[in-house]
C-alpha positions as CSV (number, residue, x, y, z in Angstrom):
1,M,109.7,125.2,82.9
2,L,109.8,122.0,85.0
3,S,106.5,122.9,86.7
4,I,104.7,123.1,83.3
5,V,105.9,119.6,82.5
6,L,104.8,118.3,85.9
7,Q,101.4,119.9,85.7
8,A,100.7,118.4,82.3
9,T,101.5,114.9,83.5
10,L,99.6,115.3,86.7
11,I,96.5,116.5,84.8
12,E,96.8,113.6,82.4
13,F,97.3,111.2,85.3
14,L,94.2,112.5,87.1
15,S,92.0,112.8,84.0
16,T,91.5,109.0,83.6
17,P,88.4,107.7,85.4
18,N,90.0,104.7,86.9
19,K,92.7,106.9,88.6
20,L,90.0,109.1,90.1
21,V,88.0,106.1,91.4
22,G,91.1,104.6,92.9
23,I,92.0,107.8,94.7
24,I,88.4,108.2,96.0
25,L,88.3,104.6,97.3
26,A,91.7,105.1,99.1
27,I,90.4,108.4,100.7
28,L,87.2,106.7,101.8
29,G,89.2,103.8,103.3
30,F,91.5,106.2,105.1
31,A,88.6,108.2,106.5
32,L,86.8,105.0,107.6
33,S,89.9,103.9,109.4
34,I,90.1,107.2,111.3
35,L,86.4,107.1,112.2
36,A,86.1,103.4,113.0
37,K,86.4,104.0,116.8
38,N,83.8,106.7,116.8
39,I,81.4,104.6,114.7
40,T,81.9,101.7,117.2
41,K,81.2,104.1,120.1
42,V,77.9,105.2,118.6
43,A,76.8,101.6,117.6
44,R,77.7,100.1,120.9
45,K,76.6,103.1,123.0
46,T,79.6,102.9,125.2
47,D,82.2,105.5,126.1
48,S,85.3,103.5,125.3
49,P,84.9,100.4,123.1
50,S,87.6,97.7,123.3
51,N,90.2,97.4,120.6
52,K,89.1,93.7,120.3
53,D,85.4,94.6,119.5
54,P,84.3,92.7,116.4
55,L,82.6,95.7,114.9
56,Y,85.7,97.8,115.3
57,L,87.9,95.1,113.7
58,I,85.4,94.6,110.8
59,L,85.4,98.3,110.1
60,L,89.2,98.4,110.1
61,A,89.4,95.4,107.8
62,F,86.9,97.0,105.4
63,A,88.9,100.2,105.5
64,L,92.1,98.3,104.7
65,C,90.4,96.6,101.8
66,L,89.2,99.9,100.4
67,I,92.7,101.4,100.6
68,M,94.2,98.3,98.9
69,V,91.7,98.2,96.1
70,G,92.0,101.9,95.6
71,M,95.8,101.7,95.3
72,I,95.6,98.7,93.0
73,I,93.1,100.5,90.7
74,T,95.3,103.6,90.7
75,I,98.4,101.7,89.8
76,F,96.8,99.9,86.9
């Protein structure tokens, strides 16, 4: 019985467009944060880019912004 109540609220929660957009933005930010090192390797054409590489830091900052905006949209 409890699962029926939880499914109804979860479906209602995910059915609003702003919640879906927020979740998608957060997932994209998380994926970008994981792939930032590989993107930097391809862009710089090196085997091991530095953690202080500006491109790497910009990608991580952009990923963090996507995650934060996604969470804010999801909450409100």
